[in-house]
MARMI-35133 format. One line per field, with one value per residue: x, y, z of N, C-alpha, C in turn; residue in three letters. Coordinates in steps of 0.1 Angstrom, whole numbers, plus 2048, in hexadecimal, padded with zeros to 3 digits. Each point is the difference from the previous one (the first is absolute). Example, Ala and Ser with C-alpha at 12.3 -4.5 7.8 and 13.67 -1.06 7.14 Angstrom:
# MARMI-35133
nxx <- [884,7FC]
nyy <- [7C7,80B]
nzz <- [84E,7F9]
caxx <- [7F7,809]
cayy <- [80C,80B]
cazz <- [800,800]
cxx <- [809,7F8]
cyy <- [80C,80B]
czz <- [800,808]
r <- [ALA,SER]
END
This chain:
# MARMI-35133
nxx <- [76B,80C,801,7FA,809,7F8,7FB,806,801,803,808,806,800,804,807,803,801,807,807,802,803,806,805,802,804,809,803,806,80D,7FB,803,7F5,803,80D,7FD,7F7,809,804,7F5,7FA,807,7FD,7F4,801,807,7F6,7F8,805,803,807,803,7FD,7F8,801,7F3,7F5,802,7F5,7F9,7FF,80D,801,7F7,802,80C,7FA,7FD,809,7F6,7FF,806,7F7,809,7FE,7F8,7FD,802,7FA,80D,806,7FB,80B,7FA,802,7F9,807,807,7F6,801,7FA,800,806,7F7,806,801,800,7F8,80A,7F5,804,808,809,806,809,7F4,7FD,7FC,807,7FF,7FE,7F6,7FE,80D,801,7FD,80B,807,80A,804,80D,804,80C,806,80D,802,80B,805,80C,802,806,80B,7FE,7FB,80A,7F6,806,7F8,7F7,7F7,7F6,7FC,7F8,7F3,7FA,7FA,7FB,7F3,7FF,7F4,806,7F6,804,800,7FC,801,80A,7FE,80D,7FC,80C,806,7FC,802,7FC,80D,806,80A,80D,80A,806,7F3,800,7F6,7F7,7FE,7FC,80A,7FB,80C,7FB,80A,7FA,7FA,7F8,7FB,7F3,7FF,7F6,80A,7F9,80D,7FB,7F4,807,80C,7F8,7F6,80A,7FC,7FB,801,7F6,801,7FA,80A,7F9,7FD,80A,804,80D,7F8,807,80D,804,80A,800,80B,802,807,7F4,7FC,7F4,808,7F9,80D,805,80C,803,80D,802,80D,801,80D,800,80D,7FF,7F4,809,7FC,7F6,7FE,7F4,7FF,7F3,7FF,7F3,7FE,7F3,801,7F7,7F7,7F9,7FF,80C,800,808,801,7FF,804,80C,808,808,808,809,804,80D,806,80A,7F4,801,7FB,7F3,7FE]
nyy <- [D0C,803,80C,7FA,7FD,7F7,7FE,7F5,800,80D,7FE,7F5,807,80A,7F8,7FA,80D,803,7F4,803,80D,7FC,7F7,809,807,7F8,7FC,801,7FC,802,7FA,7F8,7FF,800,7F8,7FA,801,802,806,7F6,7F7,807,800,7F3,7FE,808,7F9,7F4,806,809,803,7F3,807,7F5,7FF,7FC,7F7,806,7F4,800,805,7F7,7FA,80A,7FC,7F4,804,7F9,7F9,7F5,7FB,7F8,7F6,7F8,7F7,7FE,80D,7FC,801,7F4,805,808,80B,809,80B,7FF,7FB,809,7F3,7F8,7F9,7F5,7FD,7F4,802,80C,807,809,807,805,809,7FE,803,7F7,7FD,804,80A,808,804,7F3,807,7F4,802,7F5,804,7FC,7F8,7FE,7F5,800,7F4,805,7F4,805,7F3,805,7F5,800,7F6,7F8,7FA,800,80B,804,807,809,806,806,806,806,804,808,800,80A,7FC,80C,7FF,80D,7FD,804,808,80C,802,7F3,7FF,7F8,7F4,7FC,7F6,7FF,7F4,7FC,7F6,80B,800,80B,7FF,803,7FD,809,803,7F7,7FD,7FF,7F3,800,808,80B,800,80D,7FE,802,80C,802,80A,7FF,80B,7F8,7F8,7FF,803,80A,7FA,7FF,803,809,803,800,80C,7FF,80D,801,80B,7F6,803,807,7F4,7FC,7FA,801,7F9,7F5,803,7F4,7FE,7F3,800,7F4,7FA,7FD,7FE,7FB,7F8,805,801,7F4,804,7F6,804,7F8,801,7FD,800,803,801,7F3,801,807,7F7,807,7F6,807,7FA,804,7FF,801,802,7FE,80A,804,803,7F4,809,802,809,7FD,80C,7FF,7F4,806,7F8,809,7FC,807,804,7FC,80C,7F8,7FD,7F4,7F6,7FE,7F5]
nzz <- [86A,806,804,80B,80A,7FD,80C,7FD,80D,7FF,7F6,806,80C,7F9,7F8,80B,805,7F5,801,80C,7FE,7F5,808,80A,7F6,7F9,80C,7F4,7FF,7F4,7F4,802,80D,7FC,7F6,807,809,7F4,7FE,806,7FA,7F5,805,802,7F5,7FB,808,7FC,7F5,805,7F3,800,809,808,7FE,7FA,80A,806,800,80D,800,7F7,808,809,7FC,800,7F3,7F9,7FA,808,7F5,805,801,7F5,806,7F3,801,80B,802,802,80C,802,803,809,800,7F5,80A,802,7FE,7F8,80C,7FE,809,802,7F3,807,7FA,800,801,7F5,807,7F7,80C,7FA,7FA,80D,7F9,807,7F4,802,7FB,7F9,803,807,80C,7FA,807,7F8,806,7FC,805,7FC,801,800,7FF,805,7FA,806,7F8,809,7FC,80D,7FB,808,806,7F9,7F8,807,7F8,806,7F4,808,7FC,807,7F5,7FE,7FD,800,802,80C,7FD,800,80E,7FE,80D,7FD,805,7FF,807,806,7FF,80C,7F8,7F9,7FE,804,7F7,802,7F7,808,7FE,80A,7F8,80A,804,7F3,801,7FA,7FC,800,7F7,7F4,800,7F6,807,7FC,7F8,7FD,804,80C,7FD,807,7FE,7F4,804,805,7F7,7F7,7FF,7F3,804,7F7,7F8,7FB,7F8,7F7,7FC,7F9,80B,803,808,7FE,800,801,809,7FF,809,7FC,809,804,7F4,805,7F7,7F6,7FB,7FD,7FF,7F8,7FE,7F5,7FF,7F3,801,7F3,804,7FD,805,809,80A,805,808,800,80C,7FF,80D,7FD,80D,7FF,808,7F7,80A,801,80B,7FC,7F7,7F6,7FA,7F3,802,802,7F9,804,7F6,807,7F4,800,7FD,804,805,7FA,808,801,806]
caxx <- [80D,801,80C,807,801,7F4,801,7F8,7F5,7F5,7FA,7F8,7F5,7F6,7FA,7F7,7F4,7F8,7F9,7F6,7F5,7FA,7F8,7F4,7F6,7FB,7FC,80A,80A,805,800,7F3,7FB,807,7FA,7F3,801,80C,7FD,800,80E,807,7FC,806,80E,802,7FF,80A,80D,7FF,80D,809,800,7F4,7F7,7F6,802,7F7,7F3,7F5,803,7FF,7F2,7F9,807,7FE,7F3,7FD,7FB,807,7FA,803,802,7F8,806,807,80E,808,809,800,808,80C,806,7FE,7F2,7FA,7FF,7F4,7F9,7FA,80A,7FB,804,7F8,7F6,7F6,803,7FE,7FC,809,7FA,801,802,80B,7FC,7F6,806,7FB,7F7,7F3,7F6,7F7,807,7FD,80B,807,80E,806,80E,807,80D,809,80D,80A,80B,80D,809,80D,803,80D,800,7F9,7F2,7FC,7FF,80B,7FA,7F2,7F8,7F3,7FC,7F2,7F9,7F2,7FB,7F2,7F9,7F4,7F5,7F9,802,801,80C,7FD,80C,800,80B,804,808,809,800,808,80E,808,80A,808,80E,809,804,807,7F6,7FB,7F3,7FE,7F9,7F2,7FF,804,809,800,80D,7FE,7F3,7FD,7F2,7FB,7FF,7F3,800,805,80B,805,7FC,801,808,7FB,7F4,800,7F4,802,7F4,803,7F5,804,7FD,7F9,809,809,80C,806,7FE,80D,80A,808,80A,802,80C,803,80A,7F9,7F2,7FA,7FE,7F5,806,80E,807,80D,806,80B,807,80A,808,805,80A,802,7F5,7FE,7F2,7FD,7F2,7FB,7F3,7FA,7F5,7F8,7F6,7F6,7FF,7F3,7F7,7F6,7F5,804,804,808,7FC,809,80E,80A,80E,80A,80E,809,80B,80A,7FE,808,7FB,7FD,7F2,7FA,7F5]
cayy <- [805,80A,808,7FE,7F3,7FC,7F3,7F5,7FB,809,7FE,7F4,801,808,7F8,7F6,807,802,7F4,7FD,809,7FD,7F4,804,807,7F8,7F3,7F6,806,7F8,808,804,80A,80C,806,805,80A,808,80D,800,7FE,80C,80A,7FC,803,80F,804,7FA,806,80E,805,7F6,7FD,7F9,809,7F8,7F2,7F8,800,808,80E,803,7FF,80D,806,7F8,802,7F6,7F4,7F3,7F7,7F2,7F7,7F4,7F6,7F7,806,800,7F4,7FA,809,7FA,808,7FD,800,7F9,7F2,7FD,7F9,7F3,7F7,7F4,7FF,7F5,7FB,80A,80C,80D,80A,80B,80D,807,80E,805,806,80B,80E,806,80A,7F9,806,7F6,7F7,800,805,7F4,800,7F2,7FF,7F5,7FE,7F9,7FF,7FA,7F9,7FF,7F7,7FC,7F3,7FB,7F5,7F4,803,806,80E,808,80D,800,80B,802,80D,7FF,80D,7FF,809,802,807,806,806,807,80E,807,7FE,7F8,7FB,7F2,7FA,7F2,7FA,7F5,7F6,804,7FA,808,808,809,800,7FD,7F2,7FC,7FD,7F3,7FE,7F3,7F7,803,80E,804,80C,809,808,80D,802,80D,803,80A,80D,802,7F9,807,7F7,801,7F6,7F3,7F7,7FE,7F9,7F7,803,80A,809,808,804,7FB,808,7F8,7FA,7F5,805,7F7,804,7FD,7F6,7FB,7F5,7F7,7F9,7F5,7F6,7F4,802,7F4,802,7F8,7F6,7FD,7FF,7FA,800,7F8,802,7F6,805,7F7,808,7FB,805,80E,801,800,7FC,806,7FA,809,7F9,809,7F9,809,7FE,805,7F6,7FD,809,80B,7FD,80A,801,808,7FE,802,7FE,807,7FB,809,7F9,809,806,7F9,7F2,7FE,7FC,7FA,7F7]
cazz <- [802,80A,800,80C,805,807,807,7F9,808,7FE,7F2,800,808,7F9,7F6,807,804,7F3,7FC,80A,7FE,7F4,803,808,7F8,7F5,805,7FB,7F8,7F4,7F4,7FC,80A,7FD,7F3,802,80A,7FD,804,80F,805,7FD,80A,80D,7FF,801,80E,807,7FE,7FB,7FC,803,80E,805,808,808,7FC,807,7F8,807,7FE,7F2,7FB,7FD,7F5,7F4,7FC,7F7,806,7FC,7F6,804,7F5,801,809,7F8,7FE,80D,800,80D,809,806,80A,80E,802,7F4,803,806,7F5,804,804,805,80E,806,7F7,7FE,7F8,807,7F6,7FF,803,7F3,803,7F9,7F4,802,803,80D,7FC,7FD,809,805,808,80E,809,803,800,7FE,805,7FB,806,7F7,805,7F7,808,7F9,808,7FA,804,7FE,7F7,806,801,80D,7FF,806,803,7FC,805,7FA,7FC,7FF,7FE,802,7F6,802,7F6,808,7F9,80A,800,80D,808,80C,806,800,808,7FC,80B,7FE,80A,80C,801,7F8,807,7F7,804,7F5,7FF,80D,80A,7FE,805,807,7F7,7FE,7FD,7F3,801,7F5,800,7FA,7FA,7FA,800,7F6,806,806,80C,80C,804,80E,808,7FA,808,80E,800,7F4,7F8,7F6,7FF,7F4,7F8,7F2,7F4,7F6,7F6,804,807,809,80E,807,7FA,80B,7FE,80B,7FD,809,7FD,7FA,7FC,7FA,7F2,7FA,7F7,802,7F3,800,7F3,7FF,7F3,7FC,7F4,7F5,7F9,7F3,7F7,803,804,80F,803,80C,804,80A,807,807,808,807,80F,805,805,7F7,800,7F7,7F2,7F9,7F2,7F7,804,7F5,804,7F7,802,7FA,7F9,7FC,7F3,7F5,7FD,7F2,7FE,80C,7FC]
cxx <- [800,80D,809,800,7F4,802,7F8,7F4,7F4,7F9,7F7,7F4,7F5,7FA,7F7,7F3,7F7,7F8,7F4,7F4,7F8,7F7,7F4,7F5,7FA,7FC,80A,809,804,7FE,7F3,7FB,807,7FB,7F3,800,80C,7FE,801,80F,809,7FD,806,80F,803,7FE,80B,80D,7FF,80F,80B,802,7F4,7F8,7F6,801,7F6,7F2,7F6,802,7FE,7F1,7FA,806,7FE,7F2,7FB,7FB,808,7F7,804,801,7F8,808,808,80E,809,808,800,809,80C,806,7FD,7F1,7F9,7FF,7F4,7F7,7FB,80C,7F9,804,7F7,7F5,7F5,805,7FE,7FE,80A,7F9,800,803,80C,7FD,7F6,807,7FA,7F6,7F2,7F6,7F7,807,7FC,80C,807,80F,806,80E,806,80E,808,80E,809,80B,80C,80A,80C,804,80F,800,7F9,7F1,7FB,800,80B,7FA,7F2,7F9,7F3,7FD,7F1,7FA,7F1,7FA,7F0,7FB,7F3,7F6,7F7,802,801,80D,7FC,80D,7FE,80C,802,809,809,800,808,80E,80A,80A,808,80E,809,804,807,7F6,7FA,7F2,7FE,7F8,7F1,7FE,804,807,800,80C,7FE,7F2,7FF,7F1,7FC,7FE,7F3,800,805,80A,803,7FC,801,808,7FB,7F4,7FF,7F3,803,7F3,803,7F2,803,7FD,7F9,80A,809,80C,806,800,80D,808,80A,809,802,80C,802,80B,7FA,7F1,7FB,7FD,7F5,805,80E,806,80E,805,80D,806,80A,807,803,80A,802,7F6,7FD,7F1,7FF,7F1,7FC,7F3,7FB,7F4,7F8,7F5,7F8,7FF,7F2,7F8,7F5,7F4,803,804,808,7FB,80A,80F,809,80E,809,80E,809,80C,80B,7FF,807,7FB,7FC,7F2,7FB,7F5,7FB]
cyy <- [80B,807,7FE,7F1,7FD,7F3,7F6,7FB,80A,7FE,7F3,801,809,7F8,7F6,807,804,7F4,7FD,809,7FD,7F3,803,807,7F7,7F2,7F5,808,7F7,809,806,80B,80D,806,807,80C,809,80F,801,7FF,80C,80B,7FC,803,80F,804,7F9,807,80E,805,7F6,7FC,7F9,80A,7F7,7F2,7F6,801,809,80F,804,801,80E,807,7F9,801,7F4,7F3,7F4,7F9,7F2,7F8,7F3,7F6,7F6,805,7FF,7F3,7FB,808,7F9,809,7FC,7FF,7F9,7F1,7FC,7FA,7F3,7F7,7F3,7FE,7F5,7FB,80A,80C,80C,80B,80B,80D,809,80F,806,807,80B,80D,806,80B,7FB,805,7F6,7F6,801,805,7F3,803,7F2,800,7F3,800,7F8,7FF,7F8,7FA,7FF,7F8,7FD,7F3,7FC,7F4,7F3,803,806,80F,808,80E,800,80C,801,80E,800,80E,7FD,80B,801,808,805,807,808,80F,807,7FC,7F8,7FA,7F1,7FA,7F2,7FB,7F5,7F6,806,7FA,807,808,807,800,7FE,7F2,7FB,7FB,7F2,7FF,7F3,7F7,804,80F,802,80D,808,809,80E,801,80F,802,80A,80D,802,7F9,809,7F7,800,7F4,7F1,7F6,7FD,7F7,7F5,802,80C,808,809,804,7FD,809,7F7,7FA,7F5,806,7F5,805,7FF,7F7,7FC,7F5,7F8,7F8,7F6,7F7,7F3,804,7F4,803,7F8,7F5,7FD,7FD,7F9,800,7F8,802,7F4,804,7F4,807,7FB,806,80F,803,7FF,7FC,805,7FA,808,7F8,80B,7F9,80B,7FD,805,7F5,7FD,80A,80C,7FB,80B,800,80A,7FF,801,7FF,806,7FB,809,7F8,80B,805,7F8,7F2,7FF,7FC,7FA,7F7,7F8]
czz <- [80A,7FF,80C,804,809,807,7F8,808,7FF,7F3,800,808,7F9,7F5,806,804,7F4,7FC,80A,7FE,7F3,802,808,7F8,7F5,804,7FD,7F7,7F5,7F4,7FD,809,7FD,7F4,803,80A,7FE,805,810,805,7FD,80A,80E,800,801,80F,809,7FF,7FA,7FE,804,80E,805,809,809,7FB,807,7F9,806,7FE,7F1,7FB,7FD,7F3,7F2,7FC,7F7,807,7FA,7F6,803,7F3,802,809,7F8,7FD,80C,800,80E,809,805,80B,80F,803,7F4,803,808,7F5,805,802,805,80F,806,7F7,7FE,7F8,808,7F5,800,803,7F4,803,7F8,7F3,801,802,80C,7FC,7FD,80B,806,809,80F,808,805,801,800,805,7FB,807,7F7,806,7F6,808,7F8,809,7F8,806,7FD,7F6,806,801,80D,7FF,807,804,7FB,806,7F8,7FE,7FE,7FE,802,7F7,801,7F4,806,7F6,809,7FF,80E,807,80C,806,801,808,7FB,80B,7FC,80B,80C,801,7F7,808,7F6,805,7F4,800,80C,80B,7FD,806,806,7F7,7FF,7FC,7F1,801,7F3,801,7FC,7FB,7FB,7FF,7F6,808,808,80E,80B,807,80F,809,7FB,808,80E,800,7F5,7F8,7F7,800,7F4,7FA,7F1,7F5,7F5,7F6,807,807,809,80E,808,7F8,80B,7FB,80C,7FD,80C,7FC,7FA,7FE,7F9,7F1,7FB,7F7,805,7F2,802,7F2,800,7F2,7FE,7F3,7F7,7F8,7F2,7F6,801,804,80F,801,80D,804,80C,805,808,807,808,80F,805,805,7F6,7FF,7F7,7F2,7FA,7F1,7F9,804,7F4,806,7F5,804,7F9,7FA,7FD,7F2,7F5,7FD,7F2,7FE,80D,7FC,80C]
r <- [THR,THR,LYS,PHE,ASN,VAL,SER,PRO,SER,ILE,THR,MET,GLU,PHE,ILE,ALA,ARG,ILE,VAL,ARG,VAL,VAL,LYS,ASP,TYR,CYS,GLY,ILE,LEU,ASN,GLU,GLU,SER,ILE,ARG,LYS,ASN,PHE,VAL,LEU,ILE,TYR,GLU,LEU,LEU,ASP,GLU,LEU,MET,ASP,PHE,GLY,TYR,PRO,GLN,ILE,THR,THR,THR,GLY,THR,LEU,LYS,PRO,HIS,VAL,ALA,ASN,GLU,THR,LEU,LEU,ILE,ASP,GLU,GLN,MET,VAL,GLU,THR,PRO,THR,GLY,LEU,ILE,ASP,ASN,LEU,LYS,VAL,MET,ALA,ALA,GLY,GLY,GLN,ARG,VAL,ALA,SER,SER,ASN,CYS,SER,ASN,ARG,PRO,VAL,THR,ASP,ARG,MET,ALA,LYS,ASP,GLU,ILE,PHE,MET,ASP,VAL,LEU,GLU,LYS,LEU,THR,VAL,VAL,LEU,ASN,PRO,ARG,GLY,GLU,PRO,VAL,LEU,SER,HIS,ILE,ASP,GLY,VAL,VAL,GLN,MET,LYS,SER,PHE,VAL,PRO,GLY,GLU,PRO,GLU,MET,ARG,VAL,GLY,PHE,ASN,GLU,ASP,LEU,VAL,PHE,GLY,SER,ARG,GLY,TYR,ASN,ALA,VAL,TYR,GLY,GLN,THR,GLN,MET,ASP,HIS,TYR,LEU,LEU,HIS,ASP,CYS,VAL,MET,ALA,ALA,GLU,PHE,GLU,GLY,THR,LYS,THR,LEU,SER,PHE,ILE,PRO,PRO,GLU,GLY,GLU,PHE,ASP,LEU,ILE,ARG,TYR,ARG,VAL,THR,ARG,ASP,SER,ILE,ALA,MET,PRO,PHE,ARG,ILE,TRP,ALA,TYR,THR,GLU,ASP,TYR,PRO,ALA,ASP,TYR,ARG,VAL,GLU,LEU,ASN,ILE,LYS,LEU,ARG,CYS,GLU,LEU,SER,PRO,LYS,HIS,HIS,GLY,SER,ASN,MET,LYS,VAL,ASP,ILE,ALA,LEU,PRO,ARG,ASP,TYR,VAL,SER,ALA,SER]
END
């Protein structure tokens, strides 16, 4: 609770940073890890917030002020990961198995850990279709997420493709170019040279962080799936029949997994089958 009007975005950002710091220290966030590391989490919350005000919210800055050690949980208690960096798991690719890095379950306080840094690129495609199945509006929301186990302050660079251009929706990129409409950089990134050299220079903080968030808006984006919907009314039976056709547009070299189709229904519907 608060006595003053607080921006909801500040509250949500602070909660997200608490979750990220606890994951950095405990390795994984679930009921068992919270139970075993209750004293550690209590100490973290005491440093993260003082008299209701956020104070230190970065893992590297918190290290000198935290005295408790992390108590690791058994591997059998670790559930299947579902987060961004958590998706670094075994996947089938061309009939071969790719070994998981297992970095999502490792705390940054592990003294036996190697000096490693992991990167994951995740993109979400949002498309609005007309009744004929043609795209009306489409955009891509992407994030480059990293998890660093590198101590100290080494400078690193991440380069983007030379075909990347920057501009608003009114700017039309030529064929073959990728237009980035908006982007948000992490505090550790030296933003002055990004648009000129298309290179991110940064000193990675320890733990998990979003290096860059971006949005790409186009009038036409190649969709991985095509959807057609047909409805037929039966007034005598007070029934509407909905037929949905879903076709995959991916090439045989790629594959999709964990597919899920959600169909929104009006609140006054009686039943669905």
